[in-house]
C-alpha positions as CSV (number, residue, x, y, z in Angstrom):
1,M,0.0,0.0,0.0
2,N,1.3,3.5,-0.9
3,P,1.9,5.8,2.0
4,T,-0.5,8.8,2.5
5,P,0.9,11.7,0.4
6,L,2.1,14.7,2.3
7,L,0.6,17.2,-0.2
8,D,-2.7,17.1,-2.1
9,K,-1.8,18.0,-5.7
10,R,-5.4,18.4,-6.7
11,R,-5.7,21.0,-3.9
12,I,-2.6,22.8,-5.1
13,R,-3.9,23.0,-8.6
14,R,-7.3,24.2,-7.4
15,N,-5.7,26.9,-5.2
16,F,-3.6,28.3,-8.0
17,D,-6.4,28.0,-10.6
18,R,-8.5,30.2,-8.3
19,A,-5.7,32.6,-7.7
20,A,-4.8,33.1,-11.3
21,P,-6.7,36.3,-11.8
22,T,-5.2,37.9,-8.7
23,Y,-1.7,36.4,-8.7
24,E,0.1,39.3,-10.5
25,A,-1.2,41.9,-8.0
26,A,-0.4,39.7,-5.0
27,S,3.0,38.4,-6.1
28,A,5.3,41.1,-4.7
29,L,7.4,38.5,-2.9
30,Q,7.6,36.2,-5.9
31,R,8.5,39.1,-8.2
32,E,11.3,40.3,-5.9
33,V,12.7,36.8,-5.4
34,A,12.7,36.2,-9.1
35,A,14.6,39.4,-9.8
36,R,17.2,38.5,-7.1
37,M,17.6,35.0,-8.5
38,L,18.1,36.0,-12.1
39,E,20.6,38.8,-11.1
40,R,23.0,35.9,-10.4
41,L,23.0,35.1,-14.2
42,D,25.2,38.2,-14.5
43,L,28.1,36.2,-13.1
44,I,27.5,33.1,-15.3
45,K,28.6,32.8,-18.9
46,L,25.7,31.1,-20.6
47,Q,23.8,31.7,-23.8
48,P,21.0,29.1,-23.8
49,A,19.0,28.3,-26.9
50,R,16.2,26.6,-25.0
51,I,14.9,27.5,-21.6
52,L,12.4,25.8,-19.2
53,D,10.5,28.0,-16.7
54,A,9.3,25.3,-14.3
55,G,6.4,26.4,-12.2
56,S,6.0,29.5,-14.4
57,G,2.8,30.8,-12.9
58,T,1.8,33.9,-14.8
59,G,5.2,34.3,-16.4
60,L,7.2,36.6,-14.1
61,V,10.4,34.7,-14.7
62,T,9.8,34.2,-18.4
63,R,9.4,38.0,-19.0
64,I,12.9,38.6,-17.4
65,L,14.4,35.7,-19.3
66,E,13.0,37.0,-22.6
67,R,14.6,40.3,-22.1
68,R,18.0,38.7,-21.2
69,Y,18.0,36.1,-23.9
70,P,15.9,37.4,-26.8
71,D,17.0,34.7,-29.2
72,A,16.1,31.8,-26.9
73,S,13.0,29.6,-27.0
74,V,11.2,29.4,-23.7
75,V,8.8,26.7,-22.4
76,Q,6.5,27.7,-19.6
77,L,5.4,24.7,-17.5
78,D,2.9,24.9,-14.7
79,L,0.5,22.6,-12.8
80,S,-2.3,25.1,-13.2
81,L,-3.9,25.6,-16.6
82,R,-5.5,28.9,-15.6
83,M,-2.1,30.2,-14.5
84,L,-0.8,29.5,-18.0
85,R,-3.8,31.2,-19.6
86,E,-3.1,34.3,-17.5
87,A,0.6,34.0,-18.6
88,G,-0.6,34.1,-22.2
89,A,-2.6,37.3,-21.6
90,A,0.2,39.0,-19.6
91,G,2.9,37.8,-22.0
92,S,1.0,39.1,-25.1
93,F,0.9,42.6,-23.8
94,W,4.6,42.4,-22.7
95,R,5.9,41.2,-26.0
96,K,3.8,43.8,-27.8
97,V,5.4,46.6,-25.7
98,M,8.9,45.1,-26.1
99,R,8.3,44.3,-29.8
100,M,9.2,40.7,-29.4
101,A,7.9,38.2,-32.0
102,R,8.8,34.9,-30.3
103,T,6.0,33.4,-28.1
104,P,6.8,30.9,-25.4
105,A,5.4,27.4,-25.5
106,R,3.0,26.7,-22.6
107,V,2.7,23.2,-21.1
108,C,0.4,22.1,-18.3
109,G,2.3,19.5,-16.4
110,D,3.9,18.2,-13.2
111,M,7.6,19.1,-12.4
112,E,8.0,15.6,-10.9
113,K,7.2,14.0,-14.3
114,L,8.1,16.5,-17.0
115,P,6.5,15.9,-20.4
116,L,9.7,16.9,-22.2
117,R,12.3,14.8,-23.9
118,A,15.7,14.3,-22.4
119,A,18.5,16.7,-23.1
120,T,16.3,19.3,-24.8
121,V,16.9,22.5,-22.7
122,D,20.0,24.4,-21.8
123,L,18.7,26.3,-18.8
124,V,16.0,25.4,-16.2
125,C,14.7,28.2,-14.0
126,S,12.3,27.6,-11.2
127,N,11.1,30.3,-8.9
128,L,9.3,29.4,-5.6
129,A,7.8,26.3,-7.1
130,L,9.9,23.3,-5.8
131,E,8.2,23.5,-2.4
132,W,4.9,22.5,-4.0
133,C,6.4,19.1,-5.0
134,E,5.5,16.0,-3.0
135,R,9.0,14.6,-3.8
136,P,11.4,17.4,-4.7
137,G,14.1,14.9,-5.4
138,E,12.0,13.6,-8.3
139,A,11.7,17.1,-9.7
140,L,15.4,17.6,-9.5
141,R,16.1,14.3,-11.3
142,E,13.6,15.4,-14.0
143,F,15.4,18.7,-14.3
144,N,18.7,16.9,-14.8
145,R,17.1,14.6,-17.4
146,V,15.8,17.3,-19.6
147,L,19.0,19.5,-19.3
148,S,21.6,19.1,-22.0
149,R,25.2,18.4,-21.0
150,G,26.7,21.5,-19.5
151,G,23.2,22.9,-18.8
152,L,22.4,25.0,-15.8
153,L,19.6,24.7,-13.2
154,M,18.8,27.9,-11.2
155,F,16.0,27.9,-8.6
156,T,14.6,29.3,-5.5
157,T,12.4,27.6,-2.9
158,L,11.1,28.1,0.6
159,G,13.1,27.1,3.7
160,P,11.9,25.8,7.1
161,D,11.7,29.2,8.8
162,T,9.0,30.3,6.3
163,L,5.8,31.5,8.1
164,R,7.3,30.6,11.4
165,E,5.0,33.0,13.2
166,L,1.9,31.4,11.7
167,R,3.3,28.0,12.5
168,A,3.7,29.0,16.1
169,V,0.2,30.5,16.3
170,F,-1.4,27.3,15.1
171,S,0.6,25.3,17.6
172,A,-0.2,27.6,20.5
173,S,-3.9,27.5,19.6
174,G,-4.0,23.8,19.5
175,S,-5.0,23.7,15.9
176,A,-3.8,21.1,13.4
177,P,-0.7,22.2,11.4
178,A,-1.6,24.5,8.4
179,V,1.9,25.4,7.2
180,H,3.9,23.0,5.0
181,P,7.2,21.6,6.2
182,F,9.9,23.0,4.0
183,A,13.2,21.4,3.2
184,D,16.5,22.7,4.7
185,M,19.0,24.2,2.4
186,H,21.6,21.5,3.1
187,D,19.1,18.8,2.4
188,I,18.3,20.3,-1.0
189,G,22.1,20.5,-1.7
190,D,22.3,16.8,-1.0
191,L,19.3,16.1,-3.3
192,L,21.1,18.0,-6.1
193,V,24.2,15.8,-5.8
194,N,22.1,12.7,-5.6
195,S,20.2,13.8,-8.7
196,G,23.4,14.0,-10.8
197,F,24.2,17.7,-10.6
198,A,27.7,19.0,-10.1
199,D,29.1,22.1,-8.3
200,P,25.9,23.0,-6.4
201,V,25.9,26.5,-4.9
202,M,23.4,27.2,-2.1
203,D,22.6,30.2,0.0
204,M,19.7,31.7,2.0
205,E,18.1,34.9,3.2
206,R,15.1,35.8,5.2
207,L,12.6,38.4,4.0
208,T,9.8,39.8,6.1
209,L,6.5,41.1,4.9
210,T,4.2,43.0,7.4
211,Y,0.4,43.2,7.5
212,A,-2.1,45.4,9.3
213,D,-3.9,42.3,10.6
214,L,-4.2,38.5,10.3
215,S,-7.0,38.7,7.7
216,A,-4.7,40.7,5.4
217,L,-2.1,38.0,5.6
218,F,-4.6,35.3,4.8
219,A,-6.0,37.3,1.9
220,D,-2.5,37.8,0.5
221,L,-1.7,34.1,0.7
222,R,-5.1,33.2,-0.9
223,A,-4.7,35.8,-3.7
224,S,-1.2,34.3,-4.6
225,G,-2.4,30.7,-4.4
226,C,-0.1,30.0,-1.4
227,Q,-2.7,28.2,0.7
228,C,-2.3,25.1,2.8
229,A,-2.4,22.0,0.6
230,L,-1.5,19.4,3.2
231,A,-3.3,16.1,2.6
232,S,-4.0,16.0,6.3
233,A,-5.2,19.6,6.6
234,H,-8.5,20.4,8.4
235,R,-11.3,20.6,5.9
236,G,-14.4,21.2,8.1
237,L,-15.9,24.3,9.5
238,R,-14.2,25.9,12.5
239,G,-15.9,27.7,15.4
240,R,-16.7,31.4,15.3
241,A,-14.1,32.1,18.0
242,W,-11.3,30.5,15.9
243,P,-10.2,33.7,14.0
244,S,-10.1,35.7,17.2
245,L,-8.1,33.0,18.9
246,L,-5.5,33.0,16.1
247,A,-5.3,36.8,16.1
248,Q,-4.8,36.8,19.9
249,H,-1.8,34.4,19.6
250,Y,-0.4,36.3,16.6
251,A,-0.4,39.6,18.5
252,A,2.6,38.3,20.4
253,F,4.7,39.0,17.3
254,L,3.4,42.5,16.8
255,Q,6.1,45.0,15.6
256,D,5.4,48.7,15.2
257,A,1.7,48.0,15.0
258,R,2.2,45.5,12.2
259,L,2.2,41.7,12.0
260,P,5.3,40.2,10.5
261,A,5.4,37.1,8.2
262,T,8.9,35.6,7.7
263,F,9.9,33.9,4.5
264,E,13.1,31.9,4.3
265,I,14.3,32.1,0.7
266,V,16.7,29.4,-0.5
267,Y,18.7,30.1,-3.6
268,G,20.5,27.4,-5.6
269,H,22.1,26.6,-8.9
270,A,24.0,23.6,-10.2
271,W,25.3,22.3,-13.5
272,K,24.7,19.1,-15.4
273,P,28.2,17.7,-16.0
274,E,29.6,17.8,-19.5
275,Q,30.3,14.1,-19.2
276,G,28.3,11.5,-17.3
277,P,29.9,8.8,-15.2
278,R,31.2,5.7,-17.0
279,V,28.8,2.8,-16.4
280,T,29.8,-0.9,-16.3
281,A,27.7,-3.7,-17.9
282,D,26.1,-4.5,-14.5
283,G,25.0,-0.9,-14.1
284,R,27.6,0.4,-11.7
285,A,29.0,3.9,-12.1
286,V,32.8,4.2,-12.3
287,I,34.2,7.3,-10.7
288,Q,37.9,8.1,-11.2
289,F,40.0,9.9,-8.6
290,Q,43.3,11.7,-9.4
291,P,46.1,10.5,-7.1
292,K,47.9,13.1,-5.0
293,R,51.3,14.1,-6.2
């Protein structure tokens, strides 16, 4: 029997489908993190012909990549069909303003099982999407599979300190967990190596957004599709006193009359090696070590 999944992908798709019309206006964090991630390409010599924007949403990353690599072909992939439709509308306006003729291909699919052939892209970018994978290691292996030799993976994801205030509030109120567990930066680095990537570079920073009240925080999360999708999440109605109880516990974090919400942002990039390991007839990989002199 298969174990109970941690995340409900149907719920994830439904949340982002509903958020598609409001995502652009509510995605200040996603937009800022995307810009910071892609600034790192300034230090990397790469001229990709084919790019995958994995977990593309409404195309925030794609629009930056199109400006940086105007001759490249971009594939936008997202679990939410409505997000891709919004990306089409936003992208059409963007390309008209920028006088760009090339249109990205849009694919509705799962990052853990990419509907792309092996070795067909030179750069994979993924902004704040890996945390929505049930098995992030599978997504990383898929990224490695579709990358050509010498190709680059660049991504961001959420770390374990994300929404730590809200996690503490739910714990203090005796409510079931409503914040996902997020992978540690070092664990993601290990997954990169185990997925066949070389020279992984990882770092992290914490960003804090502030809100007038708890309802504003929940509204922002809902408008950006970032709602709880735990398979074990509470699905029934709660008592009328429940919002007041949460607000009472959250008040302990009040700073300058504002409620903070912490987001731990993990940045990473790694390369697919130019040459794969030599494999023997029985399937064992041969790794050569240079002797010390």
